[in-house]
Backbone as numpy.savetxt, mean C-alpha at the origin, in Angstrom:
# Nx Ny Nz CAx CAy CAz Cx Cy Cz
8.03 -17.02 -7.68 7.64 -15.96 -8.08 6.41 -15.63 -6.96
6.56 -14.12 -6.69 5.26 -13.67 -5.80 4.36 -13.28 -6.78
2.99 -13.93 -6.43 1.85 -13.60 -7.10 1.10 -12.57 -6.32
1.46 -12.16 -5.01 0.88 -11.22 -4.16 0.98 -9.82 -4.80
-0.32 -9.11 -4.64 -0.21 -7.68 -5.25 0.26 -6.97 -3.97
1.47 -6.22 -4.14 1.79 -5.46 -2.87 1.89 -4.01 -3.22
1.32 -3.21 -2.24 1.75 -1.77 -2.28 2.83 -1.44 -1.98
3.60 -0.31 -2.65 4.78 0.26 -2.37 5.02 1.53 -1.91
6.08 2.18 -1.46 5.88 3.61 -1.62 5.78 4.36 -2.91
6.26 4.00 -3.73 5.96 4.71 -5.24 4.60 4.75 -5.21
3.41 3.94 -4.87 2.14 4.05 -4.86 1.97 5.42 -4.03
2.44 5.51 -3.04 2.02 6.73 -2.45 2.31 8.24 -3.37
3.40 8.17 -3.64 3.85 9.21 -4.51 2.99 9.62 -5.81
2.62 8.08 -6.20 1.85 8.35 -7.49 0.25 9.00 -6.89
0.05 8.74 -5.65 -1.18 9.49 -5.14 -0.97 10.72 -4.71
0.34 11.25 -5.07 0.69 12.62 -4.24 0.50 12.50 -2.79
0.70 11.55 -1.95 0.71 11.56 -0.42 2.01 11.50 0.00
2.22 12.19 1.06 3.64 12.18 2.02 3.71 10.99 2.71
4.99 11.02 2.99 5.45 9.39 3.82 5.16 9.84 5.01
5.25 10.88 5.67 5.06 11.27 7.18 3.64 10.85 7.55
2.57 11.32 6.64 1.34 10.99 6.85 1.04 9.42 6.81
1.52 9.02 5.86 1.48 7.41 5.52 1.79 6.79 6.60
3.28 7.16 7.16 3.79 6.54 8.43 3.02 6.60 9.68
2.32 7.64 10.02 1.15 7.76 10.92 0.20 6.88 10.75
-0.64 6.78 9.41 -1.53 5.99 9.32 -1.44 4.65 9.52
-0.34 4.16 8.89 0.14 2.65 9.33 0.25 2.24 10.11
0.88 3.32 11.25 1.06 3.00 13.00 -0.32 2.82 13.42
-1.22 3.53 13.09 -2.63 3.48 13.94 -3.08 2.39 13.14
-3.07 1.83 12.11 -3.53 0.83 11.64 -2.83 -0.62 11.47
-1.71 -0.78 12.58 -1.27 -2.13 12.57 -0.20 -2.38 11.21
0.13 -1.45 10.62 1.05 -1.98 9.20 2.42 -1.41 9.80
3.23 -2.22 9.66 4.81 -2.11 9.76 5.17 -1.22 8.60
5.41 0.17 8.96 5.63 0.94 7.90 7.33 0.37 7.26
8.06 0.24 8.22 9.46 -0.41 7.61 9.48 -1.72 6.65
8.42 -2.47 7.01 8.39 -3.51 5.97 7.44 -2.92 4.94
6.66 -2.22 4.86 6.21 -1.27 3.48 7.06 -0.99 2.95
8.17 -0.33 3.37 8.94 0.38 2.68 10.18 -0.76 2.03
10.44 -1.79 2.74 11.40 -2.86 2.42 10.84 -3.94 1.43
9.66 -4.39 1.86 9.06 -5.45 1.13 7.67 -5.50 0.41
7.18 -4.10 0.79 5.85 -3.84 0.23 4.80 -4.50 1.21
3.49 -4.01 1.15 2.48 -4.67 1.95 1.30 -5.37 0.98
0.84 -6.47 1.21 0.05 -6.83 0.67 -1.37 -6.08 0.24
-2.11 -6.09 -0.55 -3.21 -5.34 -0.76 -4.32 -5.72 0.25
-4.33 -6.96 0.27 -5.42 -7.67 1.05 -5.03 -7.05 2.81
-4.19 -7.06 3.00 -3.67 -6.65 4.35 -4.30 -5.18 4.50
-3.71 -4.18 3.59 -4.27 -2.93 3.69 -5.81 -2.78 3.60
-6.58 -3.68 2.70 -8.10 -3.39 2.74 -8.58 -3.93 3.85
-7.84 -4.80 4.71 -8.37 -5.52 6.05 -8.63 -4.60 7.02
-7.58 -3.37 6.82 -7.76 -2.35 7.99 -9.01 -1.83 8.10
-9.59 -1.47 6.99 -10.85 -0.85 6.82 -10.77 0.59 6.71
-9.37 1.13 6.95 -9.19 2.66 6.85 -9.12 2.89 5.21
-9.65 4.15 5.22 -9.96 4.61 3.62 -8.68 4.72 3.00
-7.59 5.41 3.62 -6.37 5.56 2.91 -5.85 4.41 2.41
-5.70 3.27 3.43 -5.30 2.07 3.02 -5.94 1.55 1.95
-7.14 1.44 1.89 -7.93 0.95 0.80 -7.49 1.56 -0.33
-7.53 3.15 -0.64 -7.21 3.80 -1.76 -5.65 3.38 -2.12
-4.84 3.20 -1.27 -3.37 2.61 -1.43 -3.64 1.41 -2.28
-4.32 0.49 -1.60 -4.24 -1.03 -2.15 -4.84 -0.85 -3.35
-6.10 -0.03 -3.92 -6.77 0.34 -5.36 -5.36 0.66 -6.13
-4.87 1.53 -5.66 -3.60 2.19 -6.78 -2.59 1.13 -6.94
-2.00 0.24 -6.17 -1.51 -0.95 -6.55 -2.01 -1.84 -7.12
-3.27 -2.39 -6.95 -3.94 -3.36 -7.61 -4.28 -2.68 -9.22
-4.54 -1.63 -9.35 -4.70 -0.84 -10.75 -3.51 -0.89 -11.70
-2.32 -0.60 -10.84 -0.92 -0.64 -11.60 -0.76 -2.19 -12.10
-1.03 -3.06 -11.00 -0.75 -4.46 -11.32 -1.74 -5.05 -12.88
-2.74 -4.47 -12.51 -3.86 -4.98 -13.67 -3.33 -4.16 -15.08
-2.87 -3.07 -15.09 -2.25 -2.26 -16.17 -1.08 -2.63 -16.71
-0.33 -3.27 -16.08 0.91 -4.13 -16.60 0.80 -5.58 -16.85
-0.51 -6.05 -16.63 -0.68 -7.58 -17.30 -0.12 -8.45 -16.01
-0.20 -7.76 -14.78 0.15 -8.84 -13.73 -0.99 -9.85 -13.28
């Protein structure tokens, strides 16, 4: 079982963020957008970018995991 918390496209939608903007931010911060869509991105990787948007996305995914007892 994977115990790493990952951010997924659904977290973008929960934040009311568009995928085209997220794709550009991912590209600029060394995040593989295709991998994000297919496998999710570990929140530690997102936070390590130092990018405010990436950090907010990581926080959204973490909050969901905490709310669902993960």
